[in-house]
C-alpha positions in Angstrom: -10.9 0.3 8.9 -7.6 1.4 7.4 -7.8 3.2 4.2 -5.0 2.4 1.6 -4.5 5.6 -0.7 -3.7 4.9 -4.3 -1.7 7.6 -6.2 -3.0 8.3 -10.0 -0.2 6.4 -11.5 -1.2 3.2 -10.0 -4.9 3.4 -10.3 -4.9 1.2 -13.4 -3.8 -1.8 -10.9 -6.5 -0.7 -8.5 -9.6 -0.9 -11.0 -9.4 2.8 -11.0 -9.9 3.3 -7.1 -8.5 6.2 -5.2 -9.2 4.4 -2.2 -9.2 0.9 -0.4 -10.6 0.2 2.9 -9.7 -3.1 4.3 -10.1 -4.6 7.8 -6.6 -5.5 9.3 -4.3 -5.0 12.5 -1.3 -4.7 10.7 0.1 -3.2 7.5 1.1 -6.9 6.2 -2.8 -7.9 6.9 -3.8 -4.5 4.7 -1.8 -5.7 1.9 -2.8 -9.4 2.0 -6.5 -8.0 1.9 -5.6 -5.7 -1.0 -4.3 -8.8 -2.8 -7.4 -10.6 -3.0 -8.9 -8.2 -5.4 -5.9 -6.2 -6.7 -2.8 -8.7 -6.5 -1.1 -6.3 -9.3 -1.3 -3.5 -7.2 0.2 -5.5 -4.2 3.1 -6.7 -6.2 4.3 -3.4 -6.9 4.3 -2.5 -3.1 5.5 -5.8 -1.5 7.8 -8.4 -2.6 8.8 -11.6 -0.6 11.3 -9.7 1.4 8.9 -6.9 2.4 8.3 -3.3 1.2 9.9 -2.9 -2.6 12.4 -0.4 -2.6 10.9 1.6 -5.6 7.8 2.8 -3.7 7.3 4.5 -0.4 4.5 3.7 2.0 3.5 6.1 4.6 1.3 5.6 7.5 -0.5 8.6 9.0 2.3 10.8 7.4 5.4 9.0 8.3 7.3 7.1 5.6 8.1 3.7 6.9 11.0 1.7 6.2 11.8 -1.5 4.7 10.5 -3.4 7.7 7.3 -1.9 8.3 5.1 -4.6 7.2 4.6 -5.5 11.1 3.5 -2.1 11.6 0.2 -2.1 13.5 -2.6 0.0 11.9 -5.7 1.2 13.4 -9.2 1.4 12.2 -8.8 5.1 11.5 -5.0 4.4 9.8 -4.5 6.4 6.4 -1.9 4.5 4.3 -0.5 6.4 1.5 1.8 5.0 -1.6 4.2 7.3 -2.9 5.5 6.1 -6.3 8.9 7.0 -7.6 9.1 10.3 -9.7 8.4 9.1 -13.5 4.7 7.2 -12.4 5.7 4.4 -10.5 4.4 1.5 -13.2 6.7 -0.2 -15.6 
């Protein structure tokens, strides 16, 4: 299953979890699955228009652009959240 890695500044939004595994075929499906248990975390990553501009998302080491929600994910995909300098939470 794809794994979403949550950086320390955002772990309060994921119940302290460092890694979240979900079944999904696209990045959009990953965030929909994560939103079921951690809606506040998902709200920090995506909005109605797609990926939020104040946080970066990387899949297997490549930073995605704003339209990256349609990106396919494999079962071994590693997804990293990169909050802005300063902590990433408001």
